[in-house]
N, C-alpha and C positions, 0 to 999 in steps of 0.2 A: 504493500499500499503506500502510495505517495505521501509525504508528510504534509504538503499544502494542498487543501481541497480546490481552492479556485485563486486564480491570478486574474487582476482587474488592470487592464491597460488603459489610462484615460486622462483626462484633464483634471487639474486641481484649482479650485478657487476659493476664496472666502465670499460668503454671502453678507451682505450688509441689509438687514431686513427694516424697512420703515413702515411701521403698521399702524392702523386706525387713523389714517387719512381722512380728512372731511371730504376730499374729492383728489381725483389724480390732476397734478399740474397742468397748466396751459402754458403756452409760449410767453416768457416774460413775467410770469406770475410765481408767487412763492405760495406755498402751502404749509401746514404744520402737521407733523406725525407725532402722536402722543406716546409712541413707544417705538424704541429701537433696540435691535441686537446684532451683533456681530458673531457669525456662526459658520461652521464648516459647509461649504456649498459644494457645487458640481455633481452632475448627475453620476459620475463614476465614484466619486468619494462617498457620497450618501449610500449608493449600493453596496460598496464595500464596508462601511461602518456598520450598516444595518445588518447585512449577510453575517458579519462577525458577531454581532450581539445575538443573533439567533443560534449560535453555537458551530457555526462554519470556519473553518481556519482560512485565512484571507492574505495574500500578499498583494502589494500595490507597485504598479511602475508608471512613473510620469515624471514631470519636471516642474521645479519651482524656482523662484527668485531667491537670492540671498538677503531677505527682507524678514520684518516682523510678521507679515502675513504667512511666509512660508513657514516661519517657525510655529506660528499658531496652528496651521494645518498639520504639520507633523506632530505636535502634541495632541490634537485631536483624533488622529488615526491611532497613535499609539496607545492613547487612553481605552480605545475600543480594541485594543489587542490586535491591530491591522500591522503586518510586517512591513516596514518602511524602507529596508535595506537598499531595495532597488530604485528608490526615488533620487533623482539627480537634481543638482543644485546649479543653476546658472547664474553667476555673478553679474552677467551683463543684461539680465532680463528681470523684469517685475514679476511677483507673484500675480496670477490673474485674481479677477475681483468682479462681483456682481452686485449691482445696488438693485433691491426688489423693493417696489412701491405697491403696498397692498391696500386697497380700498375695497371693503366689503369683499363681494366675490370676484371682483376685478383687479388685476395686477399688471404693472408695467415693469420692464427689466432692460437694464443697461450693464454689457459686459466688456471688461477689458481682458483680453485674452492672455496677455503676458507671456510667460515662459511656456506655456502649453503649446503654442504654435510651432516651437522647435523640436519637439519630441518626436522623434522618427524611428524606423526600423533599426538603425544603427545603435540606438539608446536602450534596445531592449536587451534585458539580462537573460539570454537564452537559457543557459544551464539552470537558472532558477525557474525559468517559466517551465521547463521540461521536468521539473521535479514536482509539478502540480498536475492536478487531475483534469482541471477544466480552465478555459480561458473565458473572460467577459471582456468586452470592449463597448464603450458608449461615446455618444457625442462626438461622432467621428467628423462632423462638419466644422467643429470648432479647432480641430486639429489637422491641418492641411498635409504637413509632413507625413503623418501617420496616415492619412486617407490614400495617398499615393501608393503605398504598399499594402493596403488592407488586404487584397486577395491572397498575396504572398504570404503575409503574416498568418493568416487562418489556415493556409496549405500547409506551412511548416508545422503549425499546432496540430492538424490532424495526422499528419506524417508521423508526429512523436506520439500519438495516441490519446490525445486529449479531446476531450468534448469542448463544445463551443457556444456562446451565446452572443448576441449583438442586439443592442438598442441604439439606433442612429440618431435618435433626438432631432431637434429642430434645426434646419440650415438658415442661418442668419442672412445669407446672401440669397436665399429662395431659388437656387438653380437646381438642387435634387439631382445631383449628377453621382450616380454610383453604378458599377457594373454588375446589377442584380443577378444577371443569367450566370455569371462566374462565381459571384460572391456566396449566394444563398445555399447553393448545395454542400458549401463547406461549414455552414452555420447550422447548428443542432437545434438552437431555440432562437426563434427571431421575434423580437419583443417592441414593436412599433407602436404608437397609439394610432388611432383611427384617422386623424386628419394627415399626420406624417405619412401612412401607408398610401393613401390618395395621392398625396403629392409626389412621392417616391415613384408611383407607377403612372403619373398623369391621367388618372381615371377620375370620374366625378363621384363615384359611389363606391362604397365599401365592398360590395358583391362584384363589381366587375375588377377592382383591384386584387381581391382575392383570386378570382379566376385566371387574371394574368399570371400571377406568381405561383399558382398551385404546382405547375410542374417542376418548379425549383425548390420548393419548401420542404423542410424536414418538419418541424413544428413551428407553427406560427401562433403567436399569443397577440390579439389586438387589445390593448387598453382603451376604455371607451368612457372613462370617467366616471359619473355618476351612473351611467348604464351598466358599468361592470366591466366585463371583457369576454372577449370571444376566443375561444380556442379552435384551431384548423389543425386536423393531423389525419392524414390517410383518407383524405376525401370525406371526412366527418366535421361536423361543425357543433360546437356547444356554447352557447350564451349563457353566462352566469351573471345574475345580477349582484348588486352589492347594498347591504344595509349601510345608510349613511349614519355616521355617529351623531349622537345627540351632544356630543363635546366638541363639534368641529371648531378648529381654529384657523388653519389654512391648508392649502392643498400643496405646498411646496414639498417636493420630493416624495409624492404619493406614488408616482409611477414607478420610480427607483425602488421604492419601499416594496411595491408589488413584485418588480424583478427579484428582489432579495428573497422574498417569500417562496416564489416560484421555483427560483433556482436551488435554494437551500433543500427543498424536497426533492427536486429532481435529480440532483447527483445523488441522492439517497435511495434512488430507485422506485420512488412512491409513483402511484398511479398519475396520469396526467390530470385527471379529473381531482384529485386530492391536491395536486400543485397549484391548480387553478384557484381552488377553494381557499388555500392558505394564502396564495398571491392576494386575492380580493380581500383577504382579512387584513393583511399586513398593509396593504395601501390605504385601506379605511382607517387602521389603527395609527398610521402616520399623521393623519390630519388631525388627532387630538391634543397636538402641541405645536408650538410656533417652531417654522424651520423643518428642514429634513430629517434631522435625527434625533430630536430631544425625546419624541415619543418613545424611542427604544432604549432609553436610559435603564430600564428596570425590565428585563427580560421575563420575569415572572409575571408581573402585570401585562406584558405584552402577550404571552400565551393565553391568560385568562380573558382579556379583552378582546383578543383577535377571535377567539372561539365564540364570543357573544357577538361580535359584529358580523362574522361570516354569514 
């Protein structure tokens, strides 16, 4: 048995949360936020820390700047028992940061990519990667150097016997260019949300998008927000609704938490139906605290609450 369950390759940034705005700002105007918090952000890091909280061993590969934000992120990951030995420090770049403006159910985000843009295939710690069972990559459109070699990276991982998962996340350039026909056969679990899947395929409906990709996919799990999730495998589909938590705070990291719950169960050989149910529960549980990771501070409460929410 390999000592590390999951290797996460991805972006690293802090989130500056500005909550309880009376409205989102207009050009040239100032609004006030009555709550502020600095916390670990980025899809990849939220996935990694919450997966570790569930009891899966995780190592992270990415790039930070040599600054206070970078030190903060290393502490956050280490505090959740995520192995940070393969994270590189670039003294010439700043650590990435996202400012998130939350107003009721709406939010706006501004991201400075920073050091994450320079992380590429040459920066991967291959011996450490091959010493794990599973590879997960997220937010590929924020990492242009990594995106260029994405097919090659997944090919090497599969040849080494790893299972794989991918969550593309949003493309800020809105070009949505990926070699899906070559890429998806190398991805065991593909985890987009509904809107991203339609934009990736150029289709106007989820049904058409799935039909287009079906020849290439292994397992497809489409996150659908309050509607739950759709599991597609072996030409079968299963829509599973989710119970909205009565303690809703914000939806930051809910999709990443779904991913963590699904992959946590999947690498243990659980049924796809159970993986989907636990993913839904973890996504809903994530919304009960501010930010993407705070709900997962107490694993015992997580399992009790996740069972109730599922």
